[in-house]
C-alpha positions in Angstrom: -27.6 18.0 -2.9 -24.8 20.4 -2.1 -23.5 21.9 -5.3 -20.7 24.1 -4.0 -19.6 22.5 -0.8 -16.3 23.6 0.7 -13.5 21.1 0.9 -13.7 18.6 3.7 -11.0 18.9 6.4 -9.0 15.7 6.6 -6.8 14.3 9.3 -4.3 11.5 8.9 -3.7 9.0 11.7 -0.3 7.3 11.2 2.4 8.5 8.9 4.4 5.3 8.3 5.9 4.3 4.9 2.5 3.3 3.5 0.7 6.5 4.6 3.1 8.7 2.7 1.7 7.4 -0.6 -1.6 8.8 0.6 -0.2 12.3 0.6 -0.2 12.4 -3.2 -3.9 11.6 -3.4 -4.7 14.2 -0.7 -2.7 16.9 -2.5 -4.4 16.0 -5.9 -7.9 16.3 -4.5 -9.8 19.5 -4.8 -12.4 18.3 -2.3 -10.2 17.8 0.7 -7.9 20.0 2.7 -5.2 18.3 4.8 -5.3 19.9 8.2 -4.0 17.6 10.9 -1.9 14.5 11.5 -1.2 12.2 14.4 1.6 9.8 15.1 3.1 8.5 18.4 6.6 9.3 17.0 7.4 13.0 17.4 10.2 12.7 14.8 7.7 11.6 12.2 5.7 14.7 12.7 8.5 17.2 12.1 7.8 17.5 8.3 4.1 18.4 9.2 4.9 21.5 11.2 2.5 23.5 9.0 -0.4 21.3 10.2 -1.9 20.6 13.6 0.1 17.7 14.9 -0.8 15.2 17.7 1.0 12.4 19.4 -2.3 10.6 20.1 -4.9 9.5 17.6 -7.5 10.0 20.3 -6.6 13.7 20.5 -6.9 14.0 16.8 -10.4 12.5 17.0 -11.6 15.2 19.4 -10.8 18.1 17.0 -14.0 19.9 16.0 -12.3 21.2 12.8 -11.6 17.8 11.3 -14.4 16.3 9.2 -12.8 13.0 8.2 -9.9 10.9 9.3 -7.8 8.4 7.3 -6.7 5.7 9.7 -3.3 4.3 8.6 -2.0 3.1 11.9 -0.8 -0.4 12.5 -3.4 -3.1 11.6 -3.9 -4.2 15.2 -5.0 -0.7 16.1 -7.4 -0.1 13.2 -10.6 -1.1 15.1 -9.7 1.0 18.2 -8.8 4.1 16.1 -11.7 3.8 13.7 -14.3 3.4 16.4 -12.8 6.4 18.3 -13.1 8.6 15.2 -16.6 7.5 14.5 -17.7 8.0 18.1 -16.4 11.6 17.8 -18.5 12.2 14.7 -15.8 11.8 12.0 -16.2 10.1 8.7 -13.4 7.5 8.3 -11.3 5.9 5.6 -9.3 2.9 7.0 -6.4 1.3 5.2 -6.3 -2.4 4.5 -6.7 -4.9 6.1 -9.8 -3.4 7.6 -9.0 -5.1 11.0 -7.5 -8.3 12.3 -10.7 -10.2 13.3 -14.2 -10.3 11.8 -15.6 -9.2 15.2 -13.6 -6.1 14.9 -15.0 -5.4 11.5 -18.5 -5.9 12.8 -17.8 -3.5 15.7 -16.5 -0.9 13.3 -19.6 -1.1 11.1 -21.9 -0.9 14.1 -20.1 2.2 15.2 -20.5 3.8 11.8 -24.2 3.0 11.7 -24.6 4.2 15.3 -22.9 7.5 14.4 -24.6 8.0 11.1 -21.1 8.5 9.5 -19.4 7.1 6.4 -16.8 4.3 6.9 -14.8 3.6 3.8 -12.6 0.5 3.4 -9.7 2.3 1.6 -6.2 1.5 0.3 -7.8 -0.6 -2.4 -5.9 -1.5 -5.6 -9.3 -2.2 -7.2 -9.6 1.6 -7.7 -6.7 1.6 -10.1 -8.1 3.0 -13.4 -7.3 -0.1 -15.6 -9.1 -2.4 -13.1 -12.2 -0.1 -13.0 -12.2 -0.1 -16.8 -11.9 -3.9 -16.9 -14.9 -4.1 -14.5 -16.9 -1.7 -16.6 -16.3 -3.8 -19.8 -17.2 -7.1 -18.0 -20.4 -5.5 -16.5 -21.4 -4.2 -20.0 -22.0 -7.8 -21.2 -20.3 -6.9 -24.5 -18.1 -10.0 -24.3 -20.6 -12.4 -22.8 -20.7 -14.0 -19.4 -17.6 -13.7 -17.1 -15.9 -17.1 -16.6 -12.5 -16.5 -14.9 -10.4 -13.9 -13.3 -6.7 -14.4 -12.5 -4.6 -12.0 -10.6 -0.9 -12.8 -9.9 1.6 -10.7 -8.1 5.3 -11.4 -7.5 7.3 -8.9 -5.4 10.0 -8.5 -2.8 7.5 -7.7 0.0 9.0 -10.1 2.5 12.5 -8.7 2.2 11.6 -5.0 2.3 12.3 -3.5 5.7 9.6 -4.7 8.1 8.6 -3.9 11.6 7.8 -7.0 13.8 4.0 -6.5 13.6 4.2 -6.6 9.8 5.3 -10.2 9.9 3.1 -11.3 12.8 -0.2 -12.8 11.5 -1.8 -12.6 14.9 -1.5 -8.8 14.5 -2.6 -8.7 10.9 0.9 -9.2 9.4 2.2 -11.5 6.7 1.2 -11.4 3.0 -2.2 -13.0 3.5 -3.4 -10.1 5.7 -1.3 -7.4 4.1 -1.7 -8.3 0.4 -4.7 -10.5 -0.2 -7.2 -7.7 0.5 -5.9 -5.9 -2.6 -6.3 -9.0 -4.8 -9.7 -9.9 -3.2 -11.0 -6.4 -3.9 -9.7 -6.6 -7.5 -11.6 -9.8 -8.4 -14.7 -8.8 -6.4 -15.0 -5.5 -8.3 -14.5 -7.2 -11.7 -16.9 -10.1 -10.9 -19.5 -7.8 -9.3 -20.9 -10.5 -7.1 -20.2 -12.3 -3.8 -17.5 -14.9 -3.2 -19.1 -18.1 -2.0 -16.1 -20.4 -1.5 -12.4 -20.3 -0.9 -9.7 -23.0 -1.2 -6.1 -21.9 -0.5 -2.5 -22.9 0.4 0.1 -20.7 2.1 3.9 -21.0 2.1 6.8 -20.0 4.4 10.1 -20.7 2.6 12.6 -18.9 4.8 13.2 -19.8 8.5 15.2 -16.7 8.9 12.2 -14.6 7.9 9.5 -16.5 9.7 6.2 -15.3 8.2 3.8 -16.4 5.5 5.5 -15.2 2.3 3.3 -16.7 -0.4 -0.1 -18.0 -1.1 -2.4 -19.2 -3.8 -6.2 -19.2 -3.6 -9.1 -20.4 -5.7 -12.3 -18.4 -5.2 -15.8 -19.4 -6.4 -18.6 -16.8 -7.1 -22.3 -17.1 -6.8 -22.7 -17.3 -10.7 -20.2 -20.1 -11.1 -17.4 -17.8 -12.2 -14.0 -18.5 -10.6 -10.9 -16.6 -9.7 -7.3 -17.5 -8.8 -5.1 -15.3 -6.6 -1.4 -15.8 -6.5 1.1 -13.8 -4.5 4.8 -14.3 -3.7 6.8 -11.8 -1.7 10.2 -13.6 -2.0 11.9 -11.2 -4.3 12.7 -13.3 -7.3 10.3 -12.7 -10.2 8.9 -9.1 -10.4 5.4 -9.2 -11.8 6.0 -6.0 -13.7 7.9 -8.1 -16.2 4.6 -9.9 -17.0 2.9 -6.6 -18.0 5.7 -4.2 -18.9 8.4 -6.5 -20.2 10.9 -5.9 -17.4 10.9 -5.8 -13.7 12.4 -3.2 -11.4 16.2 -3.2 -11.3 16.2 -1.5 -7.9 14.5 -4.1 -5.7 15.6 -3.3 -2.2 16.0 -6.1 0.3 16.4 -6.1 4.1 17.8 -9.7 4.3 20.5 -9.9 6.9 20.0 -6.5 8.5 19.8 -6.1 12.3 16.5 -4.9 13.7 17.7 -1.3 14.2 19.2 -1.3 10.7 15.9 -2.6 9.3 13.9 0.0 11.2 16.2 2.8 9.9 15.7 1.5 6.3 12.0 1.5 6.9 12.1 5.2 7.8 14.1 5.9 4.6 11.2 4.5 2.5 8.7 7.0 3.8 8.5 8.6 0.4 5.6 8.5 -2.1 5.8 6.4 -5.3 5.4 8.2 -8.6 4.5 7.6 -12.3 2.1 5.6 -14.4 -1.0 3.6 -13.5 -1.1 2.0 -10.1 0.1 -1.6 -10.6 -0.6 -4.6 -8.4 0.4 -7.5 -10.6 -1.1 -9.0 -13.7 -4.9 -9.4 -13.8 -6.7 -11.2 -16.6 -10.5 -11.5 -17.0 -11.9 -14.2 -19.3 -15.4 -13.7 -20.7 -17.2 -15.9 -23.2 -15.9 -13.9 -26.2 -12.8 -12.1 -25.0 -9.8 -12.0 -22.6 -9.0 -8.7 -21.0 -5.7 -7.7 -19.3 -3.6 -4.7 -18.4 -1.3 -3.2 -21.0 1.5 -0.7 -20.5 -1.0 2.0 -21.4 -4.3 0.7 -20.2 -5.9 -2.6 -21.3 -5.5 -5.2 -24.0 -8.7 -6.8 -25.4 -8.2 -10.2 -27.1 -11.2 -11.3 -29.1 -12.0 -13.1 -32.4 -10.8 -10.0 -34.3 -7.4 -10.1 -32.7 -5.8 -7.8 -30.1 -6.5 -4.1 -29.5 -5.4 -1.7 -26.8 -7.6 0.6 -25.0 -5.4 3.5 -23.8 -6.3 5.0 -20.5 -4.9 8.3 -19.3 -3.1 8.0 -16.0 -4.8 11.1 -14.8 -6.2 10.0 -11.4 -4.3 8.5 -8.5 -5.8 5.6 -6.7 -5.7 7.4 -3.4 -7.4 10.4 -5.0 -10.2 8.1 -6.3 -10.7 6.8 -2.7 -11.1 10.3 -1.4 -13.5 11.2 -4.2 -15.7 8.2 -3.3 -15.8 9.5 0.3 -16.6 13.0 -0.8 -19.5 11.8 -3.1 -20.9 9.9 -0.2 -20.6 12.6 2.4 -21.6 15.6 0.3 -23.9 14.2 -2.4 -25.3 11.1 -0.5 -24.0 8.7 -3.1 -23.6 5.2 -1.5 -20.0 4.2 -1.7 -19.1 0.8 -3.1 -16.1 0.3 -0.8 -18.1 1.0 2.4 -17.5 -0.8 5.7 -19.7 -3.7 4.8 -17.6 -4.2 1.6 -14.5 -4.1 3.7 -15.9 -6.7 6.0 -16.8 -9.0 3.1 -13.2 -8.7 1.8 -11.8 -9.4 5.2 -14.0 -12.5 5.4 -12.3 -13.8 2.3 -8.8 -13.0 3.7 -9.6 -14.9 6.8 -11.0 -17.8 4.8 -7.7 -17.9 2.8 -5.8 -18.3 6.1 -8.3 -20.8 7.5 -8.4 -22.9 4.4 -4.6 -23.2 4.3 -4.6 -24.2 8.0 -7.3 -26.8 7.6 -6.4 -28.0 4.1 -10.0 -27.8 2.8 -12.6 -25.5 1.2 -14.3 -22.8 3.2 -17.9 -21.9 2.3 -19.0 -18.3 2.7 -22.6 -17.0 2.9 -22.2 -15.0 -0.3 
């Protein structure tokens, strides 16, 4: 065990709108030093002039002074870039979805095992502190056996500015690929066991925005527990209203914009979000003797004695927690929960949601 290891040197591949939220976690971590960044757009690199910058992910991967790379490039490039980083001896965090196909996930895991490096399936909303506390309470057995988990999110995702790949399911776009990994991770972490069956339906309500914009899924677990996942990206209800009493008044929509206007708005959104606990919809876990759900300050517990709130300090960013998981694995040899095999299992459920909706039937998983 290394007690006083120096910070790991971290490179970031891809600095789009989503990647900018990672910068807060990197800045907050005492165990990582941000040293290099790659993006094919020279303009996107201008604000990183104090770092080593590259217009090729492959060039970033060859750097001997980079220990780990966070891959936040477009989804269809995840497998290529992750494998390149692993083959050059880097530890890797990859944003969701892990890849587009299950074969790509298998190839990424094989590369990690071949290289003897850590592959972490990152960008997981399951690392939000209230979700981790909910999972801890369920695992304790204090409230009896877990029966149900429900996680519901309503956003304006479909009408935020989008690049074409973000809406193309064949390239890992649309809400099933882009959003269900978060919800699948949430219920898997709380349940603490494999998903064995998936039954789902998907919806496309807007011919002017041709993409899957909503889904609902029913998941079965090995123990007999069940979960529902509901997501709508059509910009009507804001799920924050279900937890905090009001939605955001500043929902931004790209409906009716030209492609150049939408791309320009996308660039404007390359800023980090701030404040409070990470929030990805309302999640409720039902055990034999209690219901648990998020509260404005942490968690509500509803049992026979009534309702009580467990306040949780918002003192750790989700992105920071992901980096800490990588650091503990690399430096202290602590096996990460969200490793590549975890990410592959999550992606298997994501693919089953799409397949179940296409076929109109239940998909069985090996569990």
